[in-house]
C-alpha atoms as an extended CHARMM CRD file, in Angstrom:
* protein
*
       274  EXT
         1         1  MET       CA            -37.2950000000      -20.4700000000        6.2980000000  PROA      1               0.0000000000
         2         2  VAL       CA            -35.9880000000      -21.7060000000        9.6380000000  PROA      2               0.0000000000
         3         3  GLU       CA            -37.3170000000      -25.1380000000       10.4590000000  PROA      3               0.0000000000
         4         4  SER       CA            -37.5480000000      -25.0230000000       14.2270000000  PROA      4               0.0000000000
         5         5  MET       CA            -36.7140000000      -23.2110000000       17.4300000000  PROA      5               0.0000000000
         6         6  HSD       CA            -36.7020000000      -25.1150000000       20.7170000000  PROA      6               0.0000000000
         7         7  GLN       CA            -36.7590000000      -23.5060000000       24.1450000000  PROA      7               0.0000000000
         8         8  ASP       CA            -34.8230000000      -24.8810000000       27.1250000000  PROA      8               0.0000000000
         9         9  ALA       CA            -36.4430000000      -28.0970000000       28.3490000000  PROA      9               0.0000000000
        10        10  GLY       CA            -35.7930000000      -28.0000000000       32.0910000000  PROA      10              0.0000000000
        11        11  ALA       CA            -37.2700000000      -31.3520000000       33.0880000000  PROA      11              0.0000000000
        12        12  LEU       CA            -35.6470000000      -33.1470000000       30.1720000000  PROA      12              0.0000000000
        13        13  SER       CA            -32.3340000000      -31.4780000000       30.9870000000  PROA      13              0.0000000000
        14        14  ALA       CA            -32.5760000000      -32.7410000000       34.5390000000  PROA      14              0.0000000000
        15        15  ALA       CA            -33.1640000000      -36.2610000000       33.2750000000  PROA      15              0.0000000000
        16        16  ALA       CA            -30.2200000000      -35.9850000000       30.9150000000  PROA      16              0.0000000000
        17        17  SER       CA            -28.0830000000      -34.7080000000       33.7860000000  PROA      17              0.0000000000
        18        18  PHE       CA            -28.9780000000      -37.7560000000       35.8550000000  PROA      18              0.0000000000
        19        19  ARG       CA            -28.1320000000      -40.1130000000       32.9900000000  PROA      19              0.0000000000
        20        20  GLU       CA            -24.7580000000      -38.4860000000       32.3970000000  PROA      20              0.0000000000
        21        21  GLN       CA            -23.8060000000      -38.3030000000       36.0700000000  PROA      21              0.0000000000
        22        22  ALA       CA            -24.8100000000      -41.9300000000       36.5710000000  PROA      22              0.0000000000
        23        23  GLY       CA            -22.2640000000      -42.9320000000       33.9580000000  PROA      23              0.0000000000
        24        24  ARG       CA            -19.4940000000      -40.6740000000       35.2420000000  PROA      24              0.0000000000
        25        25  PRO       CA            -16.4810000000      -42.3070000000       36.9200000000  PROA      25              0.0000000000
        26        26  ALA       CA            -15.8640000000      -41.7290000000       40.6150000000  PROA      26              0.0000000000
        27        27  ASN       CA            -12.9260000000      -39.4380000000       39.9300000000  PROA      27              0.0000000000
        28        28  GLY       CA            -15.1080000000      -37.1830000000       37.7620000000  PROA      28              0.0000000000
        29        29  PRO       CA            -14.8290000000      -33.9750000000       39.8520000000  PROA      29              0.0000000000
        30        30  ALA       CA            -11.0340000000      -34.2370000000       40.1060000000  PROA      30              0.0000000000
        31        31  LYS       CA            -10.7360000000      -35.0490000000       36.4280000000  PROA      31              0.0000000000
        32        32  ARG       CA            -12.9560000000      -32.1000000000       35.5330000000  PROA      32              0.0000000000
        33        33  ALA       CA            -10.9340000000      -29.7250000000       37.7230000000  PROA      33              0.0000000000
        34        34  SER       CA             -7.7380000000      -30.8640000000       36.0310000000  PROA      34              0.0000000000
        35        35  SER       CA             -9.3160000000      -30.5070000000       32.5990000000  PROA      35              0.0000000000
        36        36  TYR       CA            -10.5810000000      -27.0200000000       33.4620000000  PROA      36              0.0000000000
        37        37  LEU       CA             -7.0700000000      -25.9350000000       34.4970000000  PROA      37              0.0000000000
        38        38  ARG       CA             -5.6350000000      -27.2890000000       31.2440000000  PROA      38              0.0000000000
        39        39  LEU       CA             -8.2720000000      -25.3780000000       29.2910000000  PROA      39              0.0000000000
        40        40  ALA       CA             -7.3760000000      -22.2090000000       31.1720000000  PROA      40              0.0000000000
        41        41  GLY       CA             -3.7380000000      -22.6980000000       30.1700000000  PROA      41              0.0000000000
        42        42  ILE       CA             -4.6340000000      -23.3450000000       26.5340000000  PROA      42              0.0000000000
        43        43  LEU       CA             -6.9000000000      -20.3040000000       26.4730000000  PROA      43              0.0000000000
        44        44  ALA       CA             -4.2140000000      -18.0980000000       28.0120000000  PROA      44              0.0000000000
        45        45  ALA       CA             -1.6830000000      -19.2870000000       25.4320000000  PROA      45              0.0000000000
        46        46  SER       CA             -4.1720000000      -18.7410000000       22.6020000000  PROA      46              0.0000000000
        47        47  VAL       CA             -4.9640000000      -15.1480000000       23.4780000000  PROA      47              0.0000000000
        48        48  PHE       CA             -1.4300000000      -14.1510000000       24.5510000000  PROA      48              0.0000000000
        49        49  TRP       CA             -0.4650000000      -13.2570000000       20.9910000000  PROA      49              0.0000000000
        50        50  ALA       CA             -3.8430000000      -11.7570000000       20.0780000000  PROA      50              0.0000000000
        51        51  PRO       CA             -4.7180000000       -8.0650000000       20.3960000000  PROA      51              0.0000000000
        52        52  GLN       CA             -6.3570000000       -7.5810000000       23.7730000000  PROA      52              0.0000000000
        53        53  ALA       CA             -9.7380000000       -5.9060000000       24.0410000000  PROA      53              0.0000000000
        54        54  ARG       CA             -9.9820000000       -2.8200000000       26.2040000000  PROA      54              0.0000000000
        55        55  ALA       CA            -12.3670000000       -2.8340000000       29.1290000000  PROA      55              0.0000000000
        56        56  ALA       CA            -15.7610000000       -1.6390000000       27.9560000000  PROA      56              0.0000000000
        57        57  ASN       CA            -19.3460000000       -1.6760000000       29.1100000000  PROA      57              0.0000000000
        58        58  VAL       CA            -21.6950000000       -3.2860000000       26.6030000000  PROA      58              0.0000000000
        59        59  ASP       CA            -25.2620000000       -4.5240000000       26.4940000000  PROA      59              0.0000000000
        60        60  VAL       CA            -24.3840000000       -8.1210000000       25.6220000000  PROA      60              0.0000000000
        61        61  ALA       CA            -21.2130000000      -10.2220000000       25.4920000000  PROA      61              0.0000000000
        62        62  VAL       CA            -21.4920000000      -13.1640000000       23.0820000000  PROA      62              0.0000000000
        63        63  VAL       CA            -19.0050000000      -16.0120000000       22.6800000000  PROA      63              0.0000000000
        64        64  PHE       CA            -19.3190000000      -17.8250000000       19.3550000000  PROA      64              0.0000000000
        65        65  ALA       CA            -18.2080000000      -21.4370000000       19.9490000000  PROA      65              0.0000000000
        66        66  VAL       CA            -17.8880000000      -23.0030000000       16.4890000000  PROA      66              0.0000000000
        67        67  ASP       CA            -17.3580000000      -26.7200000000       15.8590000000  PROA      67              0.0000000000
        68        68  PHE       CA            -14.3220000000      -27.5940000000       13.7340000000  PROA      68              0.0000000000
        69        69  SER       CA            -14.1130000000      -31.2980000000       14.5370000000  PROA      69              0.0000000000
        70        70  SER       CA            -13.2960000000      -33.9620000000       11.9460000000  PROA      70              0.0000000000
        71        71  SER       CA            -16.9610000000      -34.1010000000       10.8470000000  PROA      71              0.0000000000
        72        72  ILE       CA            -16.8510000000      -30.4830000000        9.6330000000  PROA      72              0.0000000000
        73        73  ASP       CA            -16.1800000000      -30.6210000000        5.8880000000  PROA      73              0.0000000000
        74        74  PRO       CA            -15.3130000000      -27.5730000000        3.7470000000  PROA      74              0.0000000000
        75        75  GLU       CA            -18.9620000000      -26.9080000000        2.8970000000  PROA      75              0.0000000000
        76        76  ILE       CA            -20.0370000000      -26.7960000000        6.5400000000  PROA      76              0.0000000000
        77        77  ALA       CA            -16.9220000000      -24.8570000000        7.5320000000  PROA      77              0.0000000000
        78        78  ASP       CA            -17.6690000000      -22.1900000000        4.9200000000  PROA      78              0.0000000000
        79        79  MET       CA            -21.3000000000      -22.1020000000        6.0010000000  PROA      79              0.0000000000
        80        80  GLN       CA            -20.3410000000      -21.4540000000        9.6330000000  PROA      80              0.0000000000
        81        81  ARG       CA            -17.5350000000      -18.9860000000        8.9500000000  PROA      81              0.0000000000
        82        82  GLU       CA            -19.3240000000      -16.9080000000        6.3330000000  PROA      82              0.0000000000
        83        83  GLY       CA            -22.6490000000      -17.2470000000        8.1370000000  PROA      83              0.0000000000
        84        84  HSD       CA            -21.2430000000      -15.5960000000       11.2620000000  PROA      84              0.0000000000
        85        85  ALA       CA            -19.5150000000      -12.8810000000        9.2390000000  PROA      85              0.0000000000
        86        86  ALA       CA            -22.7190000000      -12.1320000000        7.3180000000  PROA      86              0.0000000000
        87        87  ALA       CA            -24.8790000000      -12.1270000000       10.4470000000  PROA      87              0.0000000000
        88        88  LEU       CA            -22.6790000000       -9.6110000000       12.2620000000  PROA      88              0.0000000000
        89        89  THR       CA            -22.8640000000       -7.1220000000        9.3950000000  PROA      89              0.0000000000
        90        90  SER       CA            -26.5510000000       -7.5460000000        8.5670000000  PROA      90              0.0000000000
        91        91  PRO       CA            -28.8040000000       -4.4580000000        8.8840000000  PROA      91              0.0000000000
        92        92  GLU       CA            -31.0540000000       -6.3280000000       11.3250000000  PROA      92              0.0000000000
        93        93  ILE       CA            -28.1820000000       -6.9850000000       13.7610000000  PROA      93              0.0000000000
        94        94  ILE       CA            -26.8120000000       -3.4390000000       13.5370000000  PROA      94              0.0000000000
        95        95  ALA       CA            -30.3020000000       -2.0570000000       14.1790000000  PROA      95              0.0000000000
        96        96  ALA       CA            -30.7760000000       -4.3430000000       17.1810000000  PROA      96              0.0000000000
        97        97  ILE       CA            -27.4070000000       -3.2870000000       18.6460000000  PROA      97              0.0000000000
        98        98  THR       CA            -27.9330000000        0.4470000000       18.2200000000  PROA      98              0.0000000000
        99        99  ARG       CA            -31.4420000000        0.3350000000       19.7780000000  PROA      99              0.0000000000
       100       100  ASN       CA            -30.0420000000       -1.0470000000       23.0320000000  PROA      100             0.0000000000
       101       101  TYR       CA            -29.1530000000        0.9530000000       26.1510000000  PROA      101             0.0000000000
       102       102  VAL       CA            -25.3910000000        1.2240000000       25.6290000000  PROA      102             0.0000000000
       103       103  GLY       CA            -25.5600000000        0.6200000000       21.8910000000  PROA      103             0.0000000000
       104       104  CYS       CA            -22.6290000000       -1.7890000000       21.8350000000  PROA      104             0.0000000000
       105       105  ILE       CA            -22.0480000000       -5.5110000000       22.1260000000  PROA      105             0.0000000000
       106       106  SER       CA            -18.8210000000       -7.4760000000       22.4490000000  PROA      106             0.0000000000
       107       107  VAL       CA            -18.0920000000      -10.7230000000       20.6260000000  PROA      107             0.0000000000
       108       108  ALA       CA            -15.4110000000      -13.4080000000       20.6910000000  PROA      108             0.0000000000
       109       109  TYR       CA            -15.1220000000      -16.3150000000       18.2410000000  PROA      109             0.0000000000
       110       110  PHE       CA            -13.3150000000      -19.5900000000       18.8530000000  PROA      110             0.0000000000
       111       111  GLU       CA            -13.2400000000      -23.0110000000       17.2230000000  PROA      111             0.0000000000
       112       112  TRP       CA            -13.3080000000      -26.2900000000       19.1210000000  PROA      112             0.0000000000
       113       113  SER       CA            -13.2730000000      -30.0520000000       18.6240000000  PROA      113             0.0000000000
       114       114  SER       CA            -11.8400000000      -32.6500000000       20.9980000000  PROA      114             0.0000000000
       115       115  PRO       CA            -10.4070000000      -31.6690000000       24.4180000000  PROA      115             0.0000000000
       116       116  GLY       CA             -7.2830000000      -29.5600000000       24.0360000000  PROA      116             0.0000000000
       117       117  HSD       CA             -8.1260000000      -28.5560000000       20.4620000000  PROA      117             0.0000000000
       118       118  THR       CA             -9.2690000000      -24.9500000000       20.7450000000  PROA      118             0.0000000000
       119       119  ARG       CA             -8.3950000000      -22.0270000000       18.4950000000  PROA      119             0.0000000000
       120       120  ILE       CA             -9.1810000000      -18.3880000000       19.2550000000  PROA      120             0.0000000000
       121       121  VAL       CA            -10.0760000000      -16.7150000000       15.9530000000  PROA      121             0.0000000000
       122       122  LEU       CA            -11.4080000000      -13.3930000000       17.2770000000  PROA      122             0.0000000000
       123       123  PRO       CA            -10.6110000000      -12.1950000000       20.8330000000  PROA      123             0.0000000000
       124       124  TRP       CA            -13.0620000000       -9.9240000000       22.6210000000  PROA      124             0.0000000000
       125       125  THR       CA            -14.0550000000       -7.1820000000       20.1890000000  PROA      125             0.0000000000
       126       126  SER       CA            -16.5560000000       -4.3750000000       20.7520000000  PROA      126             0.0000000000
       127       127  ILE       CA            -19.1520000000       -3.7300000000       18.0520000000  PROA      127             0.0000000000
       128       128  CYS       CA            -20.9350000000       -0.3870000000       18.2390000000  PROA      128             0.0000000000
       129       129  GLY       CA            -21.8180000000        0.0590000000       14.5890000000  PROA      129             0.0000000000
       130       130  LEU       CA            -21.3850000000       -1.2060000000       11.0470000000  PROA      130             0.0000000000
       131       131  GLU       CA            -17.6670000000       -0.4160000000       10.7110000000  PROA      131             0.0000000000
       132       132  ASP       CA            -16.8540000000       -2.3570000000       13.8900000000  PROA      132             0.0000000000
       133       133  ALA       CA            -18.9760000000       -5.2450000000       12.6430000000  PROA      133             0.0000000000
       134       134  LYS       CA            -17.2180000000       -5.2720000000        9.2630000000  PROA      134             0.0000000000
       135       135  ALA       CA            -13.8030000000       -5.3830000000       10.9370000000  PROA      135             0.0000000000
       136       136  ALA       CA            -14.8280000000       -8.3150000000       13.1560000000  PROA      136             0.0000000000
       137       137  ALA       CA            -16.4440000000      -10.1280000000       10.2320000000  PROA      137             0.0000000000
       138       138  SER       CA            -13.2800000000       -9.7170000000        8.1750000000  PROA      138             0.0000000000
       139       139  VAL       CA            -11.1880000000      -11.4360000000       10.8520000000  PROA      139             0.0000000000
       140       140  ILE       CA            -13.6440000000      -14.3350000000       11.0510000000  PROA      140             0.0000000000
       141       141  SER       CA            -13.7510000000      -14.7110000000        7.2620000000  PROA      141             0.0000000000
       142       142  LYS       CA             -9.9680000000      -14.6500000000        6.8920000000  PROA      142             0.0000000000
       143       143  ARG       CA             -8.9180000000      -16.6440000000        9.9580000000  PROA      143             0.0000000000
       144       144  GLY       CA            -11.8380000000      -19.0460000000       10.4390000000  PROA      144             0.0000000000
       145       145  ASP       CA            -11.5260000000      -22.7530000000        9.6750000000  PROA      145             0.0000000000
       146       146  THR       CA            -11.9140000000      -23.8490000000        6.0490000000  PROA      146             0.0000000000
       147       147  GLY       CA            -12.4800000000      -27.5430000000        6.7960000000  PROA      147             0.0000000000
       148       148  HSD       CA             -9.6950000000      -28.6810000000        4.4680000000  PROA      148             0.0000000000
       149       149  ILE       CA             -7.3180000000      -29.8800000000        7.1900000000  PROA      149             0.0000000000
       150       150  ARG       CA             -9.2130000000      -32.1860000000        9.5400000000  PROA      150             0.0000000000
       151       151  ARG       CA             -6.4790000000      -34.5860000000       10.6710000000  PROA      151             0.0000000000
       152       152  GLY       CA             -6.0680000000      -34.6460000000       14.4420000000  PROA      152             0.0000000000
       153       153  ARG       CA             -9.3450000000      -32.8280000000       15.1260000000  PROA      153             0.0000000000
       154       154  SER       CA            -10.9020000000      -36.0790000000       16.3400000000  PROA      154             0.0000000000
       155       155  GLY       CA            -14.1920000000      -35.9200000000       18.2440000000  PROA      155             0.0000000000
       156       156  THR       CA            -16.8160000000      -33.4340000000       19.3240000000  PROA      156             0.0000000000
       157       157  SER       CA            -16.4280000000      -32.2450000000       22.9120000000  PROA      157             0.0000000000
       158       158  VAL       CA            -19.3840000000      -29.9840000000       23.6410000000  PROA      158             0.0000000000
       159       159  SER       CA            -18.3200000000      -29.9670000000       27.2960000000  PROA      159             0.0000000000
       160       160  SER       CA            -14.9610000000      -28.4200000000       26.3420000000  PROA      160             0.0000000000
       161       161  ALA       CA            -16.7460000000      -25.8690000000       24.1640000000  PROA      161             0.0000000000
       162       162  ILE       CA            -18.8920000000      -24.7860000000       27.1020000000  PROA      162             0.0000000000
       163       163  ASP       CA            -15.8830000000      -24.7040000000       29.4500000000  PROA      163             0.0000000000
       164       164  VAL       CA            -13.8520000000      -22.5060000000       27.1020000000  PROA      164             0.0000000000
       165       165  GLY       CA            -16.8620000000      -20.2610000000       26.4940000000  PROA      165             0.0000000000
       166       166  THR       CA            -17.3140000000      -19.9430000000       30.2490000000  PROA      166             0.0000000000
       167       167  LEU       CA            -13.6430000000      -19.0270000000       30.7440000000  PROA      167             0.0000000000
       168       168  LEU       CA            -13.8740000000      -16.3700000000       28.0500000000  PROA      168             0.0000000000
       169       169  LEU       CA            -16.9370000000      -14.8570000000       29.7240000000  PROA      169             0.0000000000
       170       170  ASP       CA            -15.1950000000      -15.0460000000       33.1020000000  PROA      170             0.0000000000
       171       171  GLN       CA            -12.3310000000      -13.0350000000       31.5960000000  PROA      171             0.0000000000
       172       172  PHE       CA            -14.5020000000      -10.5190000000       29.7570000000  PROA      172             0.0000000000
       173       173  PRO       CA            -12.7210000000       -7.1420000000       30.1680000000  PROA      173             0.0000000000
       174       174  GLY       CA            -15.7180000000       -5.0440000000       31.0620000000  PROA      174             0.0000000000
       175       175  LYS       CA            -19.3510000000       -5.2410000000       32.1270000000  PROA      175             0.0000000000
       176       176  ALA       CA            -22.2480000000       -6.7440000000       30.1860000000  PROA      176             0.0000000000
       177       177  ALA       CA            -25.9220000000       -6.9030000000       31.1110000000  PROA      177             0.0000000000
       178       178  LYS       CA            -26.1900000000      -10.3080000000       29.4160000000  PROA      178             0.0000000000
       179       179  LYS       CA            -23.5700000000      -12.9740000000       28.6950000000  PROA      179             0.0000000000
       180       180  VAL       CA            -24.1580000000      -15.7140000000       26.1270000000  PROA      180             0.0000000000
       181       181  ILE       CA            -22.3280000000      -18.8220000000       24.9050000000  PROA      181             0.0000000000
       182       182  ASP       CA            -23.4760000000      -19.4340000000       21.3370000000  PROA      182             0.0000000000
       183       183  ILE       CA            -22.6900000000      -22.9760000000       20.1300000000  PROA      183             0.0000000000
       184       184  SER       CA            -22.7370000000      -24.0720000000       16.4870000000  PROA      184             0.0000000000
       185       185  SER       CA            -22.2800000000      -27.8070000000       15.9050000000  PROA      185             0.0000000000
       186       186  ASN       CA            -23.3340000000      -30.8000000000       13.8320000000  PROA      186             0.0000000000
       187       187  GLY       CA            -22.9030000000      -33.4500000000       16.5250000000  PROA      187             0.0000000000
       188       188  GLU       CA            -23.4820000000      -34.6150000000       20.0690000000  PROA      188             0.0000000000
       189       189  ASN       CA            -20.8450000000      -34.7130000000       22.7900000000  PROA      189             0.0000000000
       190       190  ASN       CA            -18.7530000000      -37.8120000000       21.9780000000  PROA      190             0.0000000000
       191       191  ASP       CA            -15.3570000000      -36.9180000000       23.4280000000  PROA      191             0.0000000000
       192       192  GLY       CA            -14.0330000000      -35.5970000000       26.7150000000  PROA      192             0.0000000000
       193       193  LEU       CA            -16.0490000000      -35.1750000000       29.8890000000  PROA      193             0.0000000000
       194       194  PRO       CA            -19.8600000000      -35.2260000000       30.2690000000  PROA      194             0.0000000000
       195       195  VAL       CA            -21.7340000000      -32.0870000000       29.2590000000  PROA      195             0.0000000000
       196       196  GLN       CA            -23.9560000000      -31.5530000000       32.2800000000  PROA      196             0.0000000000
       197       197  PRO       CA            -21.3680000000      -30.3640000000       34.8490000000  PROA      197             0.0000000000
       198       198  SER       CA            -20.0320000000      -27.8440000000       32.3010000000  PROA      198             0.0000000000
       199       199  ARG       CA            -23.5570000000      -26.7480000000       31.4580000000  PROA      199             0.0000000000
       200       200  LEU       CA            -24.5860000000      -26.3460000000       35.0970000000  PROA      200             0.0000000000
       201       201  ASN       CA            -21.3850000000      -24.4250000000       35.9150000000  PROA      201             0.0000000000
       202       202  ALA       CA            -22.0890000000      -21.8980000000       33.1530000000  PROA      202             0.0000000000
       203       203  ILE       CA            -25.7300000000      -21.5120000000       34.1620000000  PROA      203             0.0000000000
       204       204  ALA       CA            -24.7570000000      -21.0370000000       37.8270000000  PROA      204             0.0000000000
       205       205  LYS       CA            -22.6460000000      -18.0560000000       36.7680000000  PROA      205             0.0000000000
       206       206  GLY       CA            -25.6410000000      -16.4670000000       35.0980000000  PROA      206             0.0000000000
       207       207  TYR       CA            -24.5740000000      -17.2720000000       31.5430000000  PROA      207             0.0000000000
       208       208  THR       CA            -27.0100000000      -18.3870000000       28.8620000000  PROA      208             0.0000000000
       209       209  ILE       CA            -26.1260000000      -21.2360000000       26.4800000000  PROA      209             0.0000000000
       210       210  ASN       CA            -27.8630000000      -21.1390000000       23.1030000000  PROA      210             0.0000000000
       211       211  ALA       CA            -27.1880000000      -23.3430000000       20.0850000000  PROA      211             0.0000000000
       212       212  ILE       CA            -27.6780000000      -23.7840000000       16.3760000000  PROA      212             0.0000000000
       213       213  ALA       CA            -27.8860000000      -27.4730000000       15.4790000000  PROA      213             0.0000000000
       214       214  ILE       CA            -26.7110000000      -28.4200000000       11.9910000000  PROA      214             0.0000000000
       215       215  PRO       CA            -28.6370000000      -31.5610000000       10.9900000000  PROA      215             0.0000000000
       216       216  ALA       CA            -27.0690000000      -34.3420000000        8.9270000000  PROA      216             0.0000000000
       217       217  GLU       CA            -28.6510000000      -35.1980000000        5.5900000000  PROA      217             0.0000000000
       218       218  ASP       CA            -29.5100000000      -38.6640000000        6.9280000000  PROA      218             0.0000000000
       219       219  GLU       CA            -30.6270000000      -37.4800000000       10.3760000000  PROA      219             0.0000000000
       220       220  ASN       CA            -33.0020000000      -39.8080000000       12.1960000000  PROA      220             0.0000000000
       221       221  PRO       CA            -36.2800000000      -37.8690000000       12.5060000000  PROA      221             0.0000000000
       222       222  ASP       CA            -36.9830000000      -39.6660000000       15.7800000000  PROA      222             0.0000000000
       223       223  GLN       CA            -33.6850000000      -38.4480000000       17.2910000000  PROA      223             0.0000000000
       224       224  PRO       CA            -32.9730000000      -34.9960000000       15.8500000000  PROA      224             0.0000000000
       225       225  LEU       CA            -29.8210000000      -33.2040000000       16.9450000000  PROA      225             0.0000000000
       226       226  ALA       CA            -31.8950000000      -30.2040000000       18.0090000000  PROA      226             0.0000000000
       227       227  SER       CA            -33.6670000000      -32.3450000000       20.6170000000  PROA      227             0.0000000000
       228       228  TYR       CA            -30.3250000000      -33.4280000000       22.0760000000  PROA      228             0.0000000000
       229       229  PHE       CA            -29.2060000000      -29.8020000000       22.3590000000  PROA      229             0.0000000000
       230       230  ALA       CA            -32.5410000000      -28.7640000000       23.8640000000  PROA      230             0.0000000000
       231       231  GLN       CA            -32.3970000000      -31.5460000000       26.4520000000  PROA      231             0.0000000000
       232       232  SER       CA            -28.7060000000      -31.6790000000       27.3290000000  PROA      232             0.0000000000
       233       233  VAL       CA            -26.8520000000      -28.5330000000       26.2700000000  PROA      233             0.0000000000
       234       234  ILE       CA            -28.7330000000      -25.2220000000       26.2660000000  PROA      234             0.0000000000
       235       235  GLY       CA            -29.6750000000      -23.5100000000       29.4910000000  PROA      235             0.0000000000
       236       236  GLY       CA            -29.9920000000      -20.2380000000       31.3540000000  PROA      236             0.0000000000
       237       237  SER       CA            -32.3530000000      -17.3160000000       30.8740000000  PROA      237             0.0000000000
       238       238  GLN       CA            -34.5370000000      -17.7150000000       27.7400000000  PROA      238             0.0000000000
       239       239  ALA       CA            -32.1830000000      -20.3170000000       26.2510000000  PROA      239             0.0000000000
       240       240  PHE       CA            -33.0630000000      -21.8080000000       22.8810000000  PROA      240             0.0000000000
       241       241  VAL       CA            -31.7340000000      -23.9340000000       20.0120000000  PROA      241             0.0000000000
       242       242  MET       CA            -32.4440000000      -23.3060000000       16.3470000000  PROA      242             0.0000000000
       243       243  THR       CA            -32.2960000000      -25.7250000000       13.4230000000  PROA      243             0.0000000000
       244       244  PRO       CA            -31.8900000000      -24.6540000000        9.7930000000  PROA      244             0.0000000000
       245       245  LYS       CA            -33.5200000000      -26.8020000000        7.1280000000  PROA      245             0.0000000000
       246       246  GLY       CA            -30.3090000000      -26.8830000000        5.1370000000  PROA      246             0.0000000000
       247       247  PRO       CA            -27.0910000000      -24.9980000000        4.2890000000  PROA      247             0.0000000000
       248       248  SER       CA            -28.9540000000      -22.1960000000        2.5390000000  PROA      248             0.0000000000
       249       249  ASP       CA            -30.9890000000      -21.5240000000        5.7030000000  PROA      249             0.0000000000
       250       250  TYR       CA            -28.0480000000      -21.4600000000        8.1380000000  PROA      250             0.0000000000
       251       251  ALA       CA            -27.3120000000      -17.7410000000        7.7380000000  PROA      251             0.0000000000
       252       252  THR       CA            -30.9840000000      -16.8670000000        8.2300000000  PROA      252             0.0000000000
       253       253  ALA       CA            -31.2430000000      -19.0150000000       11.3600000000  PROA      253             0.0000000000
       254       254  LEU       CA            -28.0330000000      -17.5590000000       12.7590000000  PROA      254             0.0000000000
       255       255  ARG       CA            -29.1430000000      -14.0060000000       12.0510000000  PROA      255             0.0000000000
       256       256  ARG       CA            -32.4710000000      -14.5910000000       13.7330000000  PROA      256             0.0000000000
       257       257  LYS       CA            -30.7490000000      -16.1500000000       16.7210000000  PROA      257             0.0000000000
       258       258  LEU       CA            -28.2820000000      -13.3000000000       17.0620000000  PROA      258             0.0000000000
       259       259  VAL       CA            -31.0190000000      -10.6730000000       16.8430000000  PROA      259             0.0000000000
       260       260  THR       CA            -32.7560000000      -12.4000000000       19.7470000000  PROA      260             0.0000000000
       261       261  GLU       CA            -29.5240000000      -12.6310000000       21.7380000000  PROA      261             0.0000000000
       262       262  VAL       CA            -28.3960000000       -9.0230000000       21.3650000000  PROA      262             0.0000000000
       263       263  SER       CA            -31.8100000000       -7.3890000000       21.7990000000  PROA      263             0.0000000000
       264       264  MET       CA            -32.4340000000       -5.9130000000       25.2380000000  PROA      264             0.0000000000
       265       265  ASP       CA            -36.1170000000       -5.4570000000       26.0940000000  PROA      265             0.0000000000
       266       266  VAL       CA            -37.0650000000       -4.9140000000       22.4640000000  PROA      266             0.0000000000
       267       267  ASP       CA            -39.1740000000       -7.0470000000       20.1630000000  PROA      267             0.0000000000
       268       268  PRO       CA            -36.7670000000       -9.4260000000       18.3350000000  PROA      268             0.0000000000
       269       269  ARG       CA            -39.3400000000      -10.0490000000       15.5710000000  PROA      269             0.0000000000
       270       270  ILE       CA            -37.6760000000       -7.6390000000       13.1970000000  PROA      270             0.0000000000
       271       271  PRO       CA            -39.1100000000       -7.4490000000        9.6630000000  PROA      271             0.0000000000
       272       272  GLY       CA            -37.3090000000       -9.8720000000        7.3910000000  PROA      272             0.0000000000
       273       273  ILE       CA            -36.4380000000      -12.2480000000       10.2260000000  PROA      273             0.0000000000
       274       274  ARG       CA            -39.0480000000      -14.9650000000       10.6530000000  PROA      274             0.0000000000
């Protein structure tokens, strides 16, 4: 059973934006521009050796932005990697995809931590049925982070995750009716630049930022991670954050979230997903 689902909190996001911008140094815009250019270079280098997706029209383009910072241990890494693979191949997701107008979605999967630490696991890949989904899931399962080597991963830069997700959507080789950045993380932004400019840039381009917040076992109930994501990270059309109760609920929460994201004008309350 999924514990909670929070919609985008506009007023709270505005307050968070003010707090972050108030603490930003005067050279913030220049620093962000430089950082964005570096990310573009890193992204280009990452996908240069990867098979390139052909231009295609799809209903939805989804970027999976998965945290692999130093706080991601093998258990959480397995949960994220296998959770995404299982969600993509689930009957509920395949049904949601095939009921859409085009009947195809496109997905990309990358891992992120501190600024400059980004790894493309799955470049843009079209999914129009179960066999496509199985092929994409296999790549994620085999190439995704295992959490065993965490040295050098350092902090959690949610701003970098949004920036890379935005660049990937900018470079999407086709047309999509909806474009989504789908963040999975167990921490707040504690490295790199402030989140709000990255968030606002993505929203201004018409992208939606959703999230799945992985709570710590000793999480402060008065300051849950999901509230931080709802206030400071998610945004765009019908944005939301979901929180699983524990590791065993992650796959269910992710599947429910993905059904909602890939469904176009259909009821996302599919039997078996509550």
